[in-house]
Structures are given as structure tokens and as C-alpha cells.
N, CA, C and O of each residue as an XYZ file, in Angstrom:
772
protein
N       0.672     -1.027      0.008
C       0.330      0.184     -0.332
C       1.031      1.155     -0.323
O       2.215      1.086      0.008
N       0.329      2.486     -0.758
C       0.804      3.296     -1.083
C       0.800      4.679      0.221
O      -0.190      4.870      0.926
N       1.722      5.285      0.303
C       1.129      6.129      0.953
C      -0.201      6.905      0.317
O      -0.998      7.357      1.139
N      -0.353      7.002     -0.441
C      -1.694      7.945     -0.612
C      -2.663      7.125     -0.467
O      -3.662      7.638      0.035
N      -2.764      5.637     -0.815
C      -3.839      5.080     -0.419
C      -3.970      5.069      1.179
O      -5.067      5.294      1.692
N      -2.977      4.837      1.861
C      -2.974      5.026      3.264
C      -3.984      6.605      3.871
O      -4.658      6.866      4.868
N      -3.737      7.055      3.098
C      -3.948      8.892      3.650
C      -5.321      8.733      3.231
O      -6.134      9.105      4.077
N      -5.989      8.100      1.725
C      -7.410      7.978      1.449
C      -7.871      7.196      2.515
O      -8.860      7.560      3.152
N      -7.420      6.420      2.717
C      -8.011      5.165      3.571
C      -8.255      5.843      5.028
O      -9.345      5.793      5.598
N      -7.320      6.362      5.458
C      -7.552      7.412      6.905
C      -8.730      8.369      6.368
O      -9.835      7.832      6.446
N      -8.729      9.396      5.951
C      -9.374     10.349      5.426
C     -10.988      9.709      5.346
O     -11.882     10.401      5.834
N     -11.352      8.317      4.692
C     -12.782      8.147      4.571
C     -12.983      7.810      5.966
O     -13.984      8.260      6.523
N     -12.048      6.972      6.703
C     -12.141      6.758      8.325
C     -12.597      7.767      9.594
O     -13.349      7.626     10.559
N     -11.872      8.701      9.161
C     -12.514     10.053      9.734
C     -13.683     10.723      9.136
O     -14.470     11.260      9.914
N     -13.826     10.752      8.355
C     -15.726     11.042      7.632
C     -16.557     10.337      8.274
O     -17.537     10.819      8.844
N     -16.259      9.092      8.258
C     -17.007      8.193      8.715
C     -17.383      8.146     10.043
O     -18.566      7.946     10.318
N     -16.398      8.331     11.071
C     -16.614      8.713     12.510
C     -17.371     10.260     12.409
O     -18.531     10.258     12.823
N     -17.044     11.083     12.095
C     -17.752     12.372     12.273
C     -19.220     11.907     11.665
O     -20.166     11.994     12.448
N     -19.435     11.503     10.557
C     -20.851     11.636     10.584
C     -21.543     10.625     11.527
O     -22.729     10.786     11.816
N     -20.852      9.623     11.997
C     -22.024      8.805     13.268
C     -21.919      9.159     14.424
O     -22.343      8.439     15.328
N     -21.129     10.751     14.745
C     -20.982     10.967     16.205
C     -21.937     12.510     15.831
O     -22.128     13.417     16.640
N     -22.382     12.473     14.544
C     -23.038     13.887     14.105
C     -24.887     13.533     14.517
O     -25.835     14.199     14.933
N     -24.605     11.871     14.040
C     -26.207     11.140     13.854
C     -26.669     11.402     15.789
O     -27.718     11.824     16.275
N     -25.463     10.970     16.428
C     -25.382     10.403     17.892
C     -25.841     11.554     18.623
O     -26.601     11.395     19.578
N     -25.418     12.804     18.236
C     -24.849     13.828     19.271
C     -26.148     14.565     19.278
O     -26.661     14.884     18.205
N     -26.894     14.951     20.790
C     -27.908     15.639     20.875
C     -27.757     16.752     22.077
O     -26.987     16.709     23.036
N     -28.572     17.603     21.791
C     -28.165     18.949     22.760
C     -28.726     18.466     24.505
O     -28.987     17.296     24.781
N     -28.833     19.660     25.566
C     -29.843     19.514     26.449
C     -31.056     20.198     26.222
O     -31.079     21.291     25.657
N     -32.078     19.611     26.633
C     -33.272     20.113     26.361
C     -33.587     21.156     27.427
O     -33.148     20.880     28.543
N     -34.356     22.464     27.286
C     -34.887     23.330     28.151
C     -35.229     23.034     29.264
O     -35.184     23.996     30.030
N     -35.643     21.871     29.821
C     -36.375     21.594     31.128
C     -34.812     21.267     31.576
O     -34.595     21.725     32.698
N     -33.871     20.714     31.097
C     -32.701     20.083     31.779
C     -31.782     21.250     32.193
O     -31.071     21.200     33.198
N     -31.845     22.380     31.294
C     -31.156     23.335     31.802
C     -31.852     24.239     32.779
O     -31.240     24.984     33.546
N     -33.148     24.140     32.716
C     -33.715     24.974     33.988
C     -33.583     23.909     35.495
O     -33.645     24.594     36.516
N     -33.481     22.970     35.659
C     -33.259     22.207     36.711
C     -32.058     22.509     36.992
O     -31.952     22.929     38.145
N     -30.557     22.448     36.084
C     -29.669     22.411     36.557
C     -29.205     24.112     37.134
O     -28.472     24.324     38.100
N     -29.807     25.114     36.316
C     -29.527     26.259     37.062
C     -30.159     26.517     38.415
O     -29.729     27.064     39.430
N     -31.403     25.908     38.084
C     -32.203     25.762     39.701
C     -31.319     25.369     40.567
O     -31.112     26.083     41.548
N     -30.775     24.438     40.435
C     -30.130     23.735     41.517
C     -28.643     24.482     41.849
O     -28.187     24.584     42.988
N     -28.141     24.862     40.920
C     -26.896     25.934     41.163
C     -27.642     27.361     41.830
O     -27.161     27.840     42.857
N     -28.497     27.813     41.362
C     -28.949     29.119     42.690
C     -29.255     28.496     44.036
O     -28.862     29.021     45.078
N     -29.883     27.492     44.014
C     -30.256     26.847     45.439
C     -28.950     26.545     45.918
O     -28.922     27.077     47.028
N     -27.869     26.004     45.719
C     -26.459     25.591     46.337
C     -26.070     27.053     46.475
O     -25.659     27.355     47.596
N     -26.122     28.179     45.424
C     -25.283     29.332     45.759
C     -25.894     30.081     46.718
O     -25.134     30.709     47.455
N     -27.117     30.186     46.913
C     -28.132     31.110     48.160
C     -27.549     30.276     49.605
O     -27.129     31.155     50.358
N     -27.429     29.307     50.058
C     -27.332     28.388     50.848
C     -25.960     28.540     51.409
O     -25.687     28.602     52.608
N     -24.968     28.603     50.220
C     -23.677     28.651     50.624
C     -23.340     30.497     50.729
O     -22.417     30.834     51.471
N     -23.807     31.154     50.274
C     -23.898     32.783     50.573
C     -24.078     33.245     52.101
O     -23.540     34.044     52.868
N     -25.237     32.209     52.133
C     -25.973     32.564     53.862
C     -25.028     31.674     54.614
O     -25.280     31.742     55.817
N     -24.291     31.075     54.415
C     -23.484     30.107     55.627
C     -22.133     30.934     55.688
O     -21.279     31.009     56.571
N     -22.221     31.451     54.605
C     -20.585     32.552     54.565
C     -20.781     33.518     55.496
O     -20.029     33.709     56.452
N     -21.861     34.194     55.229
C     -22.615     35.600     56.031
C     -22.662     35.444     57.135
O     -22.060     36.216     57.880
N     -23.517     34.213     57.705
C     -23.475     33.503     59.306
C     -22.419     33.590     59.790
O     -22.168     34.173     60.844
N     -21.347     32.794     58.806
C     -19.863     32.116     59.591
C     -18.819     33.650     59.986
O     -18.087     33.785     60.966
N     -19.094     34.752     58.761
C     -18.524     36.131     58.898
C     -19.152     36.766     60.263
O     -18.482     37.350     61.114
N     -20.010     36.633     60.296
C     -20.802     37.548     61.823
C     -19.556     36.829     63.052
O     -18.610     37.395     63.600
N     -20.054     35.353     63.173
C     -19.584     34.734     64.327
C     -17.934     34.961     64.467
O     -17.506     35.093     65.614
N     -17.044     35.010     63.420
C     -16.113     35.527     63.371
C     -16.031     37.258     64.011
O     -15.533     37.665     65.061
N     -16.563     37.829     63.173
C     -16.840     39.387     64.115
C     -16.820     39.268     65.564
O     -15.991     39.712     66.358
N     -18.107     38.446     65.818
C     -18.386     38.314     67.161
C     -17.060     37.395     68.044
O     -16.607     37.978     69.029
N     -16.795     36.779     67.890
C     -15.397     36.015     68.106
C     -14.468     37.123     68.702
O     -14.218     37.348     69.886
N     -13.908     37.918     67.288
C     -12.847     38.432     67.318
C     -13.165     39.560     68.349
O     -12.287     39.529     69.212
N     -13.866     40.315     68.540
C     -14.267     41.293     69.630
C     -14.143     40.606     70.968
O     -13.685     41.142     71.978
N     -14.566     39.446     70.885
C     -14.400     38.849     72.339
C     -12.899     38.638     72.804
O     -12.371     38.752     73.910
N     -12.450     38.322     71.671
C     -10.750     37.457     71.686
C     -10.078     38.971     72.525
O      -9.521     39.123     73.612
N     -10.498     40.038     71.284
C      -9.687     41.517     71.392
C      -9.626     41.953     73.326
O      -8.689     42.206     74.084
N     -10.566     41.894     73.445
C     -11.463     42.432     75.310
C     -10.479     41.690     76.173
O      -9.839     42.292     77.035
N     -10.299     39.993     75.898
C      -9.761     39.117     76.634
C      -8.410     39.517     76.813
O      -7.824     39.361     77.885
N      -7.684     40.233     75.402
C      -6.136     39.969     75.486
C      -6.161     42.008     76.251
O      -5.466     42.661     77.028
N      -6.752     42.121     75.847
C      -6.660     43.910     76.660
C      -6.540     43.796     78.146
O      -5.797     44.353     78.953
N      -7.460     42.938     78.263
C      -7.411     43.036     79.725
C      -6.104     41.941     80.393
O      -5.518     42.148     81.456
N      -5.902     40.969     79.619
C      -4.500     40.209     80.236
C      -3.164     41.199     79.896
O      -2.076     41.177     80.471
N      -3.529     41.942     78.943
C      -2.154     42.964     78.793
C      -1.812     43.877     80.109
O      -0.755     44.064     80.710
N      -2.953     44.299     80.281
C      -2.972     45.517     81.444
C      -2.791     44.793     82.523
O      -2.227     45.468     83.383
N      -3.095     43.345     82.983
C      -2.862     42.841     84.224
C      -1.671     42.423     83.999
O      -1.238     42.078     85.098
N      -0.605     42.190     82.924
C       0.554     41.790     83.107
C       1.483     42.976     82.720
O       2.696     42.775     82.675
N       1.038     44.041     82.475
C       2.059     45.359     82.370
C       2.373     46.004     83.692
O       3.327     46.716     84.006
N       0.726     45.334     84.809
C       0.847     46.168     86.013
C       1.969     45.193     86.798
O       3.000     45.649     87.293
N       1.601     43.803     86.827
C       2.473     43.144     87.775
C       3.975     43.150     87.049
O       4.927     42.755     87.721
N       4.183     43.584     85.714
C       5.754     43.714     85.891
C       6.334     45.301     85.574
O       7.371     45.679     85.029
N       5.357     45.937     86.079
C       5.603     47.552     86.140
C       6.184     48.209     85.012
O       6.941     49.172     85.134
N       5.763     47.588     83.647
C       6.006     48.166     82.378
C       5.637     49.406     81.978
O       4.421     49.495     81.810
N       6.421     50.666     81.708
C       5.747     51.391     81.061
C       5.555     51.418     79.687
O       6.017     50.763     78.752
N       4.760     52.337     79.789
C       4.324     52.460     78.118
C       5.754     52.793     77.642
O       6.692     53.200     78.327
N       5.710     52.492     76.113
C       6.915     52.341     75.067
C       6.833     54.235     74.887
O       7.753     55.051     74.838
N       6.001     54.344     74.852
C       5.419     56.247     74.045
C       5.679     56.663     75.511
O       5.005     56.164     76.412
N       6.723     57.639     75.781
C       6.539     58.169     77.263
C       5.890     59.266     77.526
O       5.845     59.809     78.630
N       5.181     59.765     76.188
C       3.951     60.701     76.592
C       2.519     60.218     77.128
O       1.507     60.882     77.356
N       2.742     58.976     77.241
C       1.570     58.721     77.547
C       1.668     57.872     78.884
O       0.942     56.900     79.093
N       2.610     58.316     79.747
C       2.399     57.924     81.442
C       3.904     59.330     81.155
O       4.765     59.414     80.280
N       3.563     60.257     82.450
C       4.184     61.520     82.858
C       4.099     60.875     84.456
O       3.083     60.466     85.019
N       5.270     60.912     84.908
C       5.458     61.059     86.601
C       5.785     58.892     86.780
O       6.164     58.095     85.921
N       5.535     58.742     87.769
C       5.369     57.667     88.154
C       4.028     56.518     87.513
O       2.814     56.713     87.454
N       4.869     55.282     87.091
C       3.432     54.612     87.075
C       2.537     54.057     88.151
O       3.000     53.336     89.035
N       1.375     54.352     88.096
C       0.614     53.852     89.432
C      -0.234     52.269     88.924
O      -0.603     51.467     89.781
N      -0.392     52.082     87.793
C      -0.973     51.021     86.978
C      -1.546     51.080     85.733
O      -1.368     52.044     84.989
N      -2.396     49.880     85.367
C      -3.109     50.242     84.586
C      -4.848     50.251     84.264
O      -5.591     49.702     85.079
N      -5.253     50.722     83.383
C      -6.920     50.672     83.881
C      -7.673     50.565     82.326
O      -7.456     51.450     81.498
N      -8.628     49.331     81.994
C      -9.444     49.319     80.992
C     -10.671     50.254     81.311
O     -11.228     50.224     82.408
N     -11.047     51.067     80.307
C     -12.346     51.742     80.463
C     -13.108     51.519     79.428
O     -12.547     51.309     78.353
N     -14.305     51.511     79.488
C     -15.609     51.718     78.246
C     -15.850     53.076     77.798
O     -16.818     53.528     78.409
N     -15.334     53.956     76.931
C     -15.916     55.237     76.754
C     -17.241     55.183     75.806
O     -17.993     56.154     75.892
N     -17.484     54.461     75.188
C     -18.343     53.908     74.179
C     -19.415     52.195     74.159
O     -18.814     51.122     74.189
N     -20.324     52.226     74.128
C     -20.900     51.133     73.952
C     -19.932     50.548     72.548
O     -20.802     49.844     72.035
N     -19.021     50.436     71.861
C     -18.117     50.166     70.904
C     -16.744     50.245     70.895
O     -15.896     49.972     70.046
N     -16.700     50.684     72.037
C     -15.303     51.152     72.245
C     -14.513     50.731     73.859
O     -15.221     50.887     74.853
N     -12.810     50.118     74.095
C     -12.285     49.812     74.923
C     -11.140     50.401     74.464
O     -10.616     50.409     73.350
N     -10.695     51.133     76.021
C      -9.161     51.768     75.823
C      -8.715     50.894     76.970
O      -9.301     50.370     77.917
N      -7.208     50.930     76.457
C      -6.014     50.461     78.050
C      -5.381     51.726     78.071
O      -4.919     52.299     77.085
N      -5.380     52.135     79.227
C      -4.439     53.255     79.544
C      -3.604     52.946     80.917
O      -3.853     52.222     81.881
N      -2.412     53.877     80.567
C      -1.482     53.929     81.912
C      -1.726     55.022     83.133
O      -1.286     56.169     83.049
N      -2.474     54.547     84.276
C      -2.059     55.453     85.181
C      -1.069     56.078     85.929
O      -0.332     55.331     86.573
N      -0.886     57.259     85.992
C       0.832     57.837     86.492
C       0.129     58.871     87.204
O      -1.036     59.256     87.103
N       1.395     59.367     88.198
C       1.335     60.555     89.081
C       1.143     61.434     88.274
O       0.520     62.260     88.941
N       1.247     61.826     87.305
C       1.209     63.533     86.983
C       0.071     63.468     85.816
O      -0.574     64.490     85.582
N      -0.227     62.029     84.936
C      -0.405     62.000     83.797
C      -1.885     62.209     84.420
O      -2.171     62.178     85.617
N      -2.793     62.437     83.287
C      -4.554     62.469     83.565
C      -4.513     61.106     83.744
O      -3.767     60.253     83.263
N      -5.704     61.018     84.739
C      -6.525     59.767     85.258
C      -7.269     59.018     84.438
O      -7.635     57.868     84.682
N      -7.512     59.658     83.434
C      -8.350     58.879     82.472
C      -8.305     59.741     81.068
O      -8.321     60.970     81.126
N      -8.255     59.117     79.924
C      -7.878     59.486     78.203
C      -9.242     59.674     78.309
O     -10.056     59.154     79.073
N      -9.458     61.005     76.881
C     -10.221     61.484     76.348
C     -11.205     60.270     75.775
O     -10.588     59.281     75.379
N     -12.893     60.207     75.661
C     -13.105     59.371     75.002
C     -12.947     58.507     73.687
O     -13.391     57.404     73.370
N     -12.213     59.352     73.097
C     -11.237     58.853     71.445
C      -9.999     58.292     72.259
O      -9.098     58.960     71.751
N      -9.519     57.656     73.001
C      -8.184     57.372     73.458
C      -7.368     57.895     73.473
O      -6.580     57.424     74.293
N      -6.947     58.872     72.899
C      -5.953     59.438     72.274
C      -4.862     59.357     73.267
O      -3.682     59.309     72.919
N      -5.227     59.341     74.440
C      -3.854     59.081     75.502
C      -3.871     57.796     75.861
O      -3.344     57.405     76.903
N      -4.306     57.247     75.266
C      -4.404     55.472     75.993
C      -3.273     54.524     74.949
O      -3.066     54.811     73.770
N      -2.757     53.597     75.532
C      -1.861     52.916     75.104
C      -2.498     51.924     73.793
O      -1.819     51.480     72.866
N      -3.967     51.720     73.993
C      -4.266     50.511     72.961
C      -5.830     50.783     73.163
O      -6.439     51.192     74.151
N      -6.133     50.530     72.289
C      -7.715     50.850     72.066
C      -8.128     49.902     71.159
O      -7.376     49.050     70.687
N      -9.549     50.043     70.841
C     -10.114     48.858     69.978
C     -11.967     49.676     69.987
O     -12.603     49.959     71.003
N     -12.347     49.840     68.778
C     -13.448     49.928     68.541
C     -14.080     49.226     67.292
O     -13.675     49.171     66.131
N     -15.251     48.681     67.915
C     -15.973     47.541     66.924
C     -15.804     48.002     65.423
O     -16.163     49.147     65.152
N     -15.344     47.289     64.538
C     -15.211     47.542     62.961
C     -16.714     47.688     62.352
O     -17.032     48.308     61.337
N     -17.597     46.919     63.278
C     -18.594     46.224     62.337
C     -19.894     47.152     63.423
O     -19.986     47.239     64.648
N     -20.591     47.622     62.507
C     -21.756     48.805     63.437
C     -22.633     47.773     64.805
O     -22.985     48.108     65.935
N     -22.733     46.650     64.180
C     -23.831     45.959     64.570
C     -23.254     45.426     65.903
O     -23.968     44.670     66.563
N     -22.077     45.739     66.335
C     -21.667     44.677     67.859
C     -21.680     46.264     68.645
O     -21.485     47.428     68.296
N     -22.022     45.551     69.872
C     -21.837     46.977     71.089
C     -21.831     45.796     72.273
O     -22.225     44.631     72.313
N     -21.037     46.901     73.424
C     -21.205     45.929     75.062
C     -22.586     46.473     75.137
O     -22.995     47.569     74.754
N     -23.331     45.335     75.799
C     -24.274     45.458     76.316
C     -24.317     46.563     77.659
O     -23.480     46.612     78.561
N     -25.410     47.331     77.526
C     -25.584     48.484     78.648
C     -26.191     47.971     80.197
O     -27.247     47.340     80.164
N     -25.714     48.161     81.205
C     -25.281     49.693     81.184
C     -23.683     49.358     80.931
O     -23.356     48.323     81.511
N     -22.893     49.827     80.392
C     -21.365     49.927     80.220
C     -20.703     49.248     81.653
O     -21.172     49.636     82.723
N     -19.742     48.355     81.652
C     -18.892     48.135     82.786
C     -18.246     49.304     83.350
O     -18.052     50.259     82.598
N     -17.785     49.391     84.890
C     -16.787     50.115     85.445
C     -15.741     49.710     85.079
O     -15.622     48.515     84.808
N     -14.545     50.699     84.951
C     -13.601     50.779     84.317
C     -12.443     49.712     85.641
O     -12.450     49.977     86.843
N     -11.755     48.806     85.148
C     -10.661     48.183     85.473
C      -9.437     48.413     85.809
O      -8.602     48.544     84.914
N      -9.030     48.520     87.293
C      -7.711     49.095     87.368
C      -6.966     48.011     87.838
O      -7.598     47.120     88.406
N      -5.913     47.914     87.737
C      -4.746     47.090     87.929
C      -3.494     47.767     88.473
O      -2.594     48.023     87.674
N      -3.333     48.129     89.954
C      -2.206     48.605     90.087
C      -1.276     47.867     90.106
O      -1.432     46.651     90.220
N       0.015     48.491     89.987
C       1.223     48.102     89.560
C       1.743     46.929     91.207
O       1.606     47.233     92.392
N       2.192     45.924     90.749
C       2.789     44.563     91.447
C       1.466     44.116     92.001
O       1.432     43.771     93.182
N       0.475     44.088     91.340
C      -1.009     43.766     91.818
C      -1.505     42.634     90.892
O      -1.177     42.958     89.751
N      -2.019     41.690     90.883
C      -2.738     40.957     89.943
C      -4.274     41.143     90.342
O      -5.156     40.416     89.886
N      -4.463     41.996     91.073
C      -6.221     42.158     91.609
C      -6.516     43.518     90.559
O      -5.753     44.311     90.008
N      -7.676     43.399     90.574
C      -8.553     44.163     89.867
C      -8.850     45.327     91.198
O      -9.770     44.872     91.878
N      -8.436     46.445     91.666
C      -8.683     47.374     92.620
C     -10.282     47.745     92.530
O     -10.741     47.985     91.413
N     -11.193     47.801     93.755
C     -12.333     48.253     94.047
C     -13.379     47.060     93.407
O     -14.596     47.218     93.502
N     -12.893     46.055     92.858
C     -13.593     44.931     92.195
C     -13.981     43.887     93.372
O     -12.963     43.518     93.958
N     -14.977     43.402     93.800
C     -15.384     42.609     94.865
C     -16.152     41.165     94.543
O     -16.170     40.170     95.267
N     -16.803     41.352     93.196
C     -17.260     40.125     92.954
C     -16.962     40.356     91.173
O     -16.827     41.409     90.551
N     -16.927     38.880     90.672
C     -16.961     38.341     89.215
C     -17.879     39.884     88.242
O     -18.497     40.659     88.972
N     -17.880     40.106     87.074
C     -18.053     41.335     86.566
C     -18.266     40.272     85.076
O     -17.344     39.593     84.624
N     -19.410     40.312     84.587
C     -19.392     39.456     83.113
C     -20.002     40.972     82.507
O     -20.838     41.758     82.951
N     -19.078     40.962     81.169
C     -19.376     41.577     80.075
C     -19.791     41.095     78.815
O     -18.994     40.420     78.165
N     -20.893     41.333     78.379
C     -21.326     41.095     77.158
C     -21.165     41.847     75.921
O     -21.214     43.076     75.980
N     -20.958     41.193     74.680
C     -20.817     41.547     73.685
C     -22.090     41.337     72.793
O     -22.670     40.266     72.973
N     -22.409     41.859     72.225
C     -24.048     41.513     71.299
C     -23.746     42.141     70.074
O     -23.033     43.109     69.812
N     -24.387     41.445     69.426
C     -24.474     41.279     67.666
C     -25.323     40.499     66.640
O     -25.019     39.308     66.573
N     -25.832     40.704     66.225
C     -26.602     39.723     65.054
C     -27.388     39.005     65.455
O     -27.845     37.996     64.917
N     -27.738     39.684     66.935
C     -28.697     38.572     67.608
C     -28.122     37.528     68.528
O     -28.642     36.720     69.296
N     -27.058     37.767     68.246
C     -25.784     36.351     69.767
C     -25.228     37.213     70.217
O     -25.052     38.391     69.907
N     -24.815     36.338     71.302
C     -24.167     37.412     72.455
C     -22.822     36.539     72.782
O     -22.751     35.365     72.419
N     -21.781     37.171     73.475
C     -20.715     36.489     73.828
C     -20.192     36.933     75.115
O     -19.736     38.069     74.984
N     -20.099     36.590     76.047
C     -19.684     37.093     77.247
C     -18.200     36.401     78.095
O     -17.641     35.304     78.115
N     -17.964     37.868     78.794
C     -16.664     37.170     79.742
C     -16.730     37.740     80.588
O     -17.159     38.885     80.734
N     -16.152     36.761     81.570
C     -15.961     36.852     83.010
C     -15.018     37.426     83.675
O     -14.022     36.756     83.399
N     -14.618     38.503     84.597
C     -13.444     39.097     85.012
C     -13.661     38.716     86.579
O     -14.526     39.317     87.216
N     -13.011     37.895     87.079
C     -13.011     37.970     88.666
C     -12.198     39.051     89.055
O     -11.438     39.579     88.243
N     -12.316     39.550     90.598
C     -11.460     40.293     91.012
C      -9.713     39.953     90.954
O      -8.782     40.718     91.208
N      -9.693     38.904     90.637
C      -8.260     38.247     90.729
C      -7.683     38.866     89.464
O      -6.492     39.130     89.295
N      -8.515     39.035     88.735
C      -7.703     39.243     87.209
C      -7.964     38.484     86.264
O      -7.843     38.782     85.076
N      -8.369     37.369     86.729
C      -8.913     36.482     85.939
C      -9.826     36.384     85.365
O     -10.921     36.476     85.920
N      -9.645     36.071     83.510
C     -10.468     36.494     82.311
C     -10.697     35.025     81.597
O      -9.822     34.269     81.174
N     -12.365     34.810     81.583
C     -12.695     33.799     80.955
C     -14.020     34.006     80.316
O     -14.787     34.892     80.694
N     -14.326     33.061     79.199
C     -15.241     33.308     78.420
C     -16.126     32.450     79.179
O     -15.738     31.600     79.980
N     -17.843     32.816     78.774
C     -18.821     31.599     79.577
C     -20.062     31.915     78.751
O     -20.118     32.932     78.058
N     -20.789     31.271     78.810
C     -21.924     30.959     78.088
C     -23.092     32.337     78.900
O     -23.107     32.570     80.109
N     -23.826     32.953     78.009
C     -24.361     34.306     78.689
C     -25.302     33.806     79.327
O     -25.867     32.789     78.924
N     -25.610     34.365     80.327
C     -26.985     34.370     81.520
C     -28.039     35.026     80.942
O     -27.945     36.191     80.555
N     -29.619     33.981     80.805
C     -30.214     35.047     80.685
C     -31.150     35.898     81.641
O     -31.501     35.714     82.807
N     -31.438     36.943     80.681
C     -31.997     38.088     81.390
C     -33.466     37.499     81.983
O     -34.203     38.232     82.644
């Protein structure tokens, strides 16, 4: 067999398979397409709702974690007598650290010193650290807790005689933090009102 004959034979076989495939090929019906699109829409809506819910839970958890961390930092700094890195935040002798809540969406950590003001202004400009909820839906429950003051060389909160529960609410959910007079911070299941 010559090359020309082999080429002709392959060409005829190729045409034959193309004709067979064209006869057996069929498209999707409109009903099948609508069913597939409906299933995709349902799965997408479930996925989006799930994502939104998990994002909201993460925001609430982050707020709780930040508050716990800030209270622990205040306690640690008071115990170790660590002065703020920025000397303008503490003028005079360091007396302790205070956590306070100027608004229902803000918490501040400030150094209490012999000459500096006893409390930063509402925007925490003299504070060492602060955070404001980035989400308008989150807030500390009213009434706002009293400030927590950790005197130096002490791991207890001055003036606190019994545990205090701080609630962070948002999206119809609540996270609670219990602060004991000894300065121990724990998360808890919210108590019903």
C-alpha cells in the first residue's frame, strides 16, 4: 500500500466517524437546563448564607478575643511594672493600668501615672491601646462596665469585689466574658436575663 492509499483510507475512516458522531449527538433540553440552573441557584444561596453567618460569628469572636487580650495585657503590664513605650503616655511614676469603656463600641487601655490624667479622653488619644468595633452591629451591653484598674505589682483589680460579666452583642447573638477580682478572665455562656 502506498502512502497515498493510506491517506485516503484514513480520510474515509475519519469522515465515517464524524458522520456517526453527528447523528448520535444531541443537546440539552430546556427543562434540563432550567433544572441545572435552579440547583446551582439553590446551592449558591445556601453557600452565601453560610458565609455571611460564619463571618458574623467571626466578628463576634474577634471582639471577645480582643477584649480578653487587652485585659490580660493590662494585668501583665501592671505586674511587671512595664511603662508604656511612648513616654508621653505616662508622665511621672507609673501607678497601674486601666481598662475602660468610653462608648458601647469602644474599649481603651491606658496607663495611670502620678502626673498624667487619670483617664484618656473619649477617643482614647492618651491610651496605650484601644479598639472600636469595626462592625456597627456589635456593642457592649448596657450598662457599660465600670473601669478595671490594675495597680502595679498587683494581679487583682482594685475596687472589684465580685466577678463582672461583660456581654458583647450583635446579630442576635451574645458572647460573654467574666472578669474576676483576681484579674482572671474567662469566656462563658451568657446568663439569661
